C-alpha positions in Angstrom: 33.0 -100.2 9.0 31.2 -96.9 10.2 28.1 -97.9 11.9 26.3 -94.7 12.2 25.8 -92.0 9.5 24.0 -88.7 9.8 23.2 -85.8 7.5 21.1 -82.7 8.2 19.9 -80.0 5.6 17.9 -76.8 5.5 16.7 -74.9 2.8 14.8 -71.4 2.7 12.4 -72.8 0.0 11.0 -70.7 -3.0 8.6 -68.5 -1.3 9.7 -67.4 2.2 12.1 -64.4 2.3 14.2 -66.0 5.1 14.6 -69.4 6.9 12.8 -69.9 10.2 13.9 -73.5 10.4 17.1 -74.4 12.7 18.6 -77.7 13.4 21.1 -79.5 15.8 23.1 -82.7 14.9 26.0 -83.4 17.2 27.5 -86.1 19.4 27.8 -85.4 23.3 29.7 -87.9 25.2 28.0 -91.1 24.2 24.9 -89.9 22.5 23.9 -88.3 19.3 21.6 -85.3 19.7 19.3 -84.5 16.5 16.8 -81.8 16.7 14.5 -79.8 14.2 12.9 -76.8 15.2 10.5 -74.5 13.0 10.1 -71.0 14.4 6.9 -68.8 14.4 6.4 -65.1 15.1 6.9 -63.1 11.9 9.8 -61.2 10.4 12.8 -62.6 12.2 11.3 -63.6 15.3 10.6 -67.0 14.3 14.4 -67.6 13.2 15.4 -66.3 16.8 13.1 -68.5 18.5 14.1 -71.7 16.7 17.9 -70.9 17.0 17.5 -70.3 20.7 15.9 -73.6 21.1 18.6 -75.6 19.3 21.4 -73.5 21.0 20.0 -74.1 24.5 19.6 -77.7 24.0 23.1 -78.2 22.8 24.6 -76.3 25.6 22.3 -78.2 28.0 23.6 -81.6 26.7 27.2 -80.4 26.8 26.8 -79.3 30.5 24.7 -82.0 32.0 25.1 -85.2 29.7 27.0 -86.8 32.7 24.6 -85.6 35.4 21.1 -86.5 34.2 19.4 -89.5 32.5 18.5 -89.0 28.8 14.7 -88.7 29.6 15.3 -85.9 32.3 18.0 -84.2 30.0 15.4 -84.1 27.1 12.6 -82.6 29.4 15.2 -80.1 31.0 16.4 -78.9 27.6 13.0 -78.2 26.2 11.8 -76.7 29.4 14.9 -74.4 29.3 14.5 -73.4 25.8 10.8 -72.4 26.3 11.8 -70.3 29.2 14.6 -68.5 27.2 12.2 -67.8 24.3 9.6 -66.4 26.6 12.2 -64.0 28.1 13.5 -63.0 24.9 9.9 -62.2 23.6 9.5 -60.1 26.6 12.4 -58.1 26.0 11.1 -56.8 22.7 8.4 -53.9 22.7 5.0 -54.4 21.2 6.2 -57.6 19.4 3.9 -60.5 18.3 4.3 -63.7 20.4 7.2 -65.9 19.0 7.5 -69.6 19.3 8.7 -72.7 17.7 8.1 -76.3 17.2 10.7 -78.7 18.3 11.4 -82.4 17.8 14.4 -83.6 19.8 16.1 -87.1 19.7 18.7 -88.2 22.0 20.1 -91.4 20.4 22.4 -94.1 22.5 24.3 -94.9 24.4 26.3 -95.7 21.5 29.1 -98.1 22.8 27.2 -101.2 23.5 25.0 -101.2 20.5 28.1 -100.5 18.0 29.8 -103.6 19.5 26.7 -105.8 19.3 26.1 -104.8 15.6 29.9 -105.1 14.6 29.9 -108.7 16.1 26.8 -109.4 13.8 24.1 -109.4 16.5 20.9 -107.6 16.5 22.5 -104.4 18.0 20.1 -101.6 18.5 20.2 -98.0 19.8 17.7 -96.5 22.1 15.9 -93.2 21.1 14.6 -90.7 23.7 12.2 -88.5 21.8 11.0 -85.2 23.1 8.5 -83.4 20.7 6.1 -80.2 20.6 4.5 -78.9 17.6 4.1 -80.4 14.1 7.6 -81.0 13.2 8.0 -84.9 12.6 9.9 -87.9 13.3 9.7 -91.2 11.3 11.3 -94.5 11.8 12.1 -96.4 8.4 12.8 -100.2 9.0 12.1 -103.4 7.0 10.3 -101.7 4.0 8.1 -100.0 6.6 7.8 -96.4 7.9 6.1 -95.4 11.2 5.6 -91.6 12.4 6.9 -91.8 16.0 5.8 -88.2 16.9 2.3 -86.9 17.3 1.1 -83.5 15.7 0.0 -80.9 18.0 -2.3 -79.5 15.5 -6.1 -78.8 15.0 -6.2 -81.1 12.2 -4.8 -84.1 14.4 -7.2 -83.3 17.2 -10.1 -83.4 14.5 -9.0 -86.7 13.0 -8.7 -88.3 16.5 -12.3 -87.5 17.4 -13.5 -88.5 13.7 -14.8 -84.8 12.9 -12.4 -84.7 10.1 -11.7 -87.5 7.4 -8.2 -88.2 6.1 -9.1 -87.2 2.6 -10.3 -83.7 3.8 -7.2 -82.8 5.4 -5.3 -81.3 2.3 -8.0 -78.8 1.7 -8.8 -77.7 5.5 -8.4 -74.2 6.0 -6.7 -74.4 9.4 -4.3 -77.3 8.7 -1.2 -75.5 9.9 -2.7 -74.2 13.0 -0.8 -76.0 16.2 -1.6 -75.7 19.8 1.5 -76.2 21.5 5.0 -74.6 21.0 8.2 -73.6 22.8 7.5 -70.2 24.0 3.8 -70.1 23.1 1.5 -70.5 26.1 3.1 -69.4 29.5 2.5 -72.9 30.9 4.3 -75.6 29.0 2.5 -78.9 28.9 4.8 -81.3 27.4 4.0 -84.8 26.3 6.0 -87.6 28.3 9.3 -88.5 26.6 9.0 -91.3 24.3 11.5 -94.4 24.2 11.8 -96.8 21.4 14.6 -98.9 19.7 16.5 -97.8 16.6 17.1 -101.2 14.9 20.4 -102.1 13.2 19.5 -101.4 9.5 17.2 -98.6 10.1 16.9 -95.0 9.4 15.4 -92.2 11.6 14.2 -88.9 9.9 13.2 -85.7 11.4 11.7 -83.0 9.5 9.6 -79.7 9.5 6.4 -79.5 7.9 7.8 -77.6 4.9 9.1 -81.1 4.3 6.1 -83.3 5.4 3.5 -81.2 3.7 5.2 -82.3 0.1 6.7 -85.7 0.7 4.5 -88.5 1.7 5.6 -91.3 4.1 5.6 -94.0 1.4 7.6 -91.8 -0.9 10.2 -91.4 1.9 10.6 -95.4 2.0 11.1 -95.4 -1.9 13.6 -92.5 -2.1 15.8 -94.0 0.8 16.0 -97.2 -0.9 16.5 -95.6 -4.4 19.4 -93.4 -3.3 22.7 -95.0 -2.6 23.2 -92.8 0.6 21.6 -90.6 3.1 23.2 -87.5 1.5 21.9 -88.0 -1.9 18.4 -88.7 -0.4 18.3 -85.5 1.6 19.2 -83.4 -1.2 16.7 -85.3 -3.5 13.9 -84.8 -1.2 14.4 -81.2 -0.5 14.7 -80.8 -4.5 11.5 -82.5 -4.6 9.4 -80.6 -1.9 10.7 -77.3 -4.0 9.6 -78.7 -7.2 6.3 -79.3 -5.8 5.8 -75.8 -4.3 8.5 -74.9 -1.9 6.2 -72.4 -0.1 7.7 -73.1 3.3 11.2 -73.7 4.8 12.3 -77.2 4.4 14.5 -79.1 6.9 15.5 -82.9 7.2 17.8 -84.9 9.4 18.6 -88.4 8.6 20.4 -90.9 10.9 21.3 -94.2 9.3 22.2 -97.1 11.8 24.2 -99.9 10.1 23.5 -100.6 6.5 19.9 -99.5 5.3 18.8 -101.9 2.6 18.8 -100.1 -0.9 17.2 -101.6 -4.1 18.4 -101.1 -7.6 14.9 -101.5 -9.2 13.5 -98.2 -8.0 13.3 -95.4 -10.5 12.8 -92.0 -8.9 11.0 -89.1 -10.5 13.5 -86.8 -12.2 13.5 -83.6 -10.5 15.8 -80.2 -11.0 18.3 -79.4 -8.4 17.3 -76.1 -6.6 20.7 -76.0 -4.8 21.8 -72.6 -3.9 23.1 -70.1 -1.1 19.7 -70.6 0.4 20.6 -74.2 1.5 22.8 -75.2 4.5 23.9 -78.8 5.1 25.9 -80.5 7.7 28.4 -83.0 6.0 27.9 -86.5 6.6 29.0 -87.5 10.1 30.0 -91.0 10.9 30.1 -92.4 14.5 31.5 -95.7 15.6 34.0 -98.0 14.0 34.2 -101.7 13.9 36.8 -104.1 12.4 
């Protein structure tokens, strides 16, 4: 049985003239690397920043996976991305600042966990999470969802100190203002890399804010349970975000470890499919095989 399935999808949305989101989903040695970057900077500069981030991360993992621990490799990849974006911005004349969010997960090592799971034990994978900005990571397991990333936004700061109430967030005028990004401030102040288990039978989701602004956490659980696979769930959730407004680029990556528990009694809202040339997806990737 294939033990790990992954699917990534990005869509321009209905309003933006081009897509400033980029994603990475690839296996390097014994780890799966998944990342979502949401660029900022106007015109094409946000797209350049996000592409630089995922390209730099990919090349760094390819070159250094055998040399560095996953924690150090995650940090090194983000630092190098930051420097490359800064250098690119400095090469432009009279250009506004460019930058990007980035939520990066290194998942593995694969071998031991796959063997344990295939033998019917409580196998698990280890996730190393690097994060900056407001792209998010969720963990869905046992009918529960947990946000593993922390938004680097003014809204989250105000919520943390009690200056803003949760029911005031939707109408807060500065809700999309972030205070950390790759390529933003000269000094990159990264949060420590977080480590946590990806249990057998769970799904990890990484998304840009064009997704999380429209799809509530509890809806994510219901959609994943109601769709027969992560590919269908991905397309449905992006369609739903477009149906509800689609005023931003939308990107989502799903990684399923083992068999997530689906339900036949869930009836999902019927939404039109917005599939077009604006949508780019990476076909379902399956890693690991047990007898």
